Structures are given as structure tokens and as C-alpha cells.
N, C-alpha and C positions, 0 to 999 in steps of 0.2 A: 504467521499471518499478521505480523505486527504491522507491516505496511498498511495494509487495508484498515486497520484500527487507527493508526496514527492519522491516516487521511480522513477518517470519520471525525477525529477531534479537531482537525484543522477546519472542517466545515462547521463545526459547533462553535468554534472560536471566532470564526467570521461572522456567523449569525449573531454572536453576542457582542461583537464589535471590538474583541481584542485585536483582531487583524482586519485590515481595510478591505481586502479580497486578493484573488490569486494573482492580480497584477501588482501587488505591492512588492518593493524591492526587497531582497532577502537581507540586503545591508542595513535596512531600518533595525533589524533585530540582531544582525551579527555584523557589528560595524569592522570587525576584523577583516572583512572581505575587502574593505577599501584600502588595505594595506597591501593588497596583491598588486604586482607590476602589471599583469595582464588586465587591461581595463575593460575587457570583455566581461570579466567576472563582476564587476560593478553593476552590470545591468542585469544580474541573476534576479529572477522573480520567483515567488513561491510556486508559481505554475510550472517553471522549469524543474523543480525538485519533485513535484507532484507526477509529473509525466516522464520523469527520468530522462530529460533532454538537456541537461546541464552542460554537456559537452566534454566532461572530464575524461582523461585517461584513466579508465577504471576496469581493470582486466578481471573482474569477479568471476565470470563465467568461463574464462580462458586460463590465463597463467595462474591465477589464484585457485582455480578449480572449486569455487564456492566456498573456499576456506579463508576467513579474513584475519589471518595472522598478521599481515602487515598492518592492517588498522588497528587490531586489538593490541599489538606490542607497542603502539605509540602512546606517548604521555599525555598527548592533547589531541583527541579525536577530531575536534573541529578544525585545528589547524592542519592536521594531516589531509582531511578531506579537501578542503578550500585551497590548499597549496599545490594539489595535483595539477600537472599540465592539462591545458585545454588542447583538445585535438579536433573539435568542432565548434562553430559558433553555437552559443545556446540557443535551444529552440529548434535546431535542424535535424537532429537525429537522436533516436533512441539508444540508450545504452544501460543495461541493468547495473543499477548502482545502489546498493544498500547504504552507502555513505550519504548520498543525497536524501534518502529517507530518514536518516538520523538527523540531518540538518533541520528537516521539519519538526522533530521533537525539540531541538534546541530553540527553534523560533517560537513553538508553542510555550515553553517553559518562560521564555524571556517576555513573550507578549502578555502572558496571562498572570505572572508572578507567582504561579504555583508549578510544582514538578508535573511532569506528564502524567505520571501515575495518580497524583492527586486530583488533577484536572479530569482524568478518565473515570475515577471513582465517583466524583460529584456529578458528572454531566452525562455520562454514558453508562457505566457499569452498575450503579446503585440503582437507577431507575429499572434495571432490567433484572434486579435481584442478584447481581454478581457481586460478591463481597470482596473486600480488598485482599482478604487472605485466601481467596478461591482460585487465585491464579499467581504466576510468578513472572515478574518482568525484571531484566537485568539492567544494570547502569554501565556507563563508559568510565573512563579513568577519571573524568572530572565530575562525575555524579549525575550526568543527564542520562535519562532512561533511552534505551535503544530504540530508535524509531522504526528501524527496518527488519529486526530479528531478535532472537533471545527472549521470546514471550512463550509461556506455557499456559494452556487453558484447556479444561475438559471439554469434550465434544458437545455436551448438551448446552454448556454456556456459550460456546462458539456458535451453535445453531441459533441462539437468541440473536446474535449480531445478524446472522442471515435473515431470520424472520423479520427483524426490525427494517432492513433493507426492503425486503419483499413488500412490505406494507408501507412503503414510502416515508419510512423514518418515524412511523408512529408505533407506541407500544401503551397498551391498556388505556387508550384515549388520549395519551399525551404525545406532543410532537416532539421527540427526543433529538433527531437530527432533521434539519429543513428539507422538504420534499425535493426542492430545487437542487440541493446539495447531492442527495441521493441519486437523482437523474443525471446531474452533471458528472458526478464521480465514477459512474458505471457506463458513461456513454464512451464511444471511440473518440480518442483524441490523438493518439500517436501510432503510426505503423511501426511494427517491429520486424526484425529480421527472423524472429522465432515464430512468427505466424505459420510460415511454410514448414516448421517443424511440429505444427499442431497446437501450439500454446496460445495463440491468438495475438491480438493487439492490446492496446494499453489505454486505460483511462487515468484516473486519478489514484494511483497505487492500487488498482483493481485490474486483472486481466479481463479482456472483453472478447468475446467469441461469438460468431454467427454460426449457428447449427442448421443444417439441412434436413428436413424430414424426408421420408420416403415419398411423400406427395410432391416434393420439390419446394414446399414452403420453407422459406427462411425465417429463423427466429432468433431473438436476442437473448444471450446468456452472459454471465459474468462470474468471476470467481477470485478468491484469494487464495495464494498458493505459498505453503510453507515448505520448509526443507524436507526432503526424504518422502515427499508424496502426501503430505498433509494438504487437505483441500476444503473449502468452504464454497459451495457451488450454488448459484441461485438461477433458476430458469422461470422467469415471471410468466411465460406462455402457460405453464403447467401449474402455476402456483406452488412452486417446488423449491425446497431447500435441502441440501445434503451436506453432511460433514463426513469426510473420509480421513482416517489416520493411516499411516503405513511407515515403512522404513526400507525405501527403494533406493537403489543406485541412481545418480543424477541422470544417466542417459536414458532412464525409462520413463521420465516424466511425461513426455509428450504422449508416449503410447498409452499411458495409464489414463490420462485425461481423455484420449478418445475412446478408450474402452468403457469408462464409466459414464460417459455422456452420451456419445453418438451410437454406441452398440448396445448399452444396457438400459439406461433411462428412457432414451427416446423409444426404443423397442417396447419397453415396459408399457409406456403410455399409448403408443399407437395400437397395441393389441387390445 
């Protein structure tokens, strides 16, 4: 669930003035983008990466089968990502892209002058009582922390992230993440083709899903999703946070989410 945590750090960086906002050009931090021949890339904004609407040809969930060998075998991850062909105009269509999430980490490091992990330790994890040795976060071939995956954290600490969001970014009386960012990042921004498969639509690196109660009432939920069925689920209507771990095949993700939310959690509370 590195994507959701990276998004949280982007929100903190904006609040602290390291980044102007989601509309700021990505090339302000990654000037290599301006060397790309396709000038549509020059207009990439941070929001395009947050919502995974960058438009790149990125067959992560199809040809690559969720295995990032082409990216990981590259000597320069940034160059590999930004040089992929554009198949859609930026901002027009969702396509699941861990590479775009990684660029958010690169932007954060270059904006703040700290590594993503250092920034996270100081501004997010330490206030929650999560030590720098309590989790693992991998780096790419150039030393940037991976913005979209390769992070390991124990369930209890991950639940703290969920509880922080449930409480509008506040922890122990301190505003760790701006409430405006919590609300914006977990709101609907992008329709996905995966909604029909039960996964939901997309916010800023959070999956967003409307749940229907037996009474017909529609309620808002959002979740972070990791490989093999790892889930951090927040249902504000019930003041509820849940962390699930697992080791599931890729094709069972959607069914898994349906079971633990609509069939289990909601039935539990309605009873």
C-alpha cells in the first residue's frame, strides 16, 4: 500500500509549501520530462500521477501480469517511465500505473531535499509512533524510494494510517495531514474500468467505493490495496478501520473485497 502512503506524503509536502499544489507541472521537479519529444508529456501535472491518468502505455495488469520486471531491470527508472509511449492524452483515462506512483516519490525527494523515507519518518511515521526500523521500504536503481510498491509494514502500524485518515488527519491532538487533503484524496476523481470488477473508482492513490446497505442507503468507503490481497479499509459511516493480510492470486482481488466489505463488515454492523 505504498501508493496511499506516498499520496499522504504529497499532501503533507503541499501543506508545508514544498509543492505548490496538484496542478503544478511535474517537469518543475523532473526536468527530464521536457526532453521528451511528445510535448503532451510536458503538461503532466502532479494530479495526473495521483489519479493514474498520465496516459502512458503501461500494461502492468495485462502483459506484465503485475510483475514489474521491465521496470526493475532498467538502469534508470525515471527515464524508463517517462519515455513510455503516450496512448491517451493526459487526464482522460485511468490506467493502473505503479510507475506514475514512483514519480511522485521522485518529486517528493527533489521538492523537499530529503529522501522519501526521511520525509515520511519526520512528518508521518514518527508522530504515529512508527520507528524507522519498524518497516521496510525498497529503493530503485538510482536510490529513490519506490513510490508505488515494495513496502512492508506490520498490520498494527498500517491500522494507524487508517485511523489517522478516519479522524481527518489528526492524531493525539495534532494535525498530521491537512483535513482538506484527507477529504480530497479519498474522494472520487477518476472512473476506472475496474469498478465493474468490484474494485471501485480512484481518488489520489486510494481506491474509492460506494457500498449499498440492505436498506438501500449508499455509503462512502475507501481503501488502500497491496499485492496479493493486502487491504487497509476505511468506512467512515461505521467509524471503522480494518487491515487484512493475505496471499491471494491476482484474479481473486475483487471477490475478496466484496466478501470482506459488503458481505461481512456491513452484515456485522446491520445486525
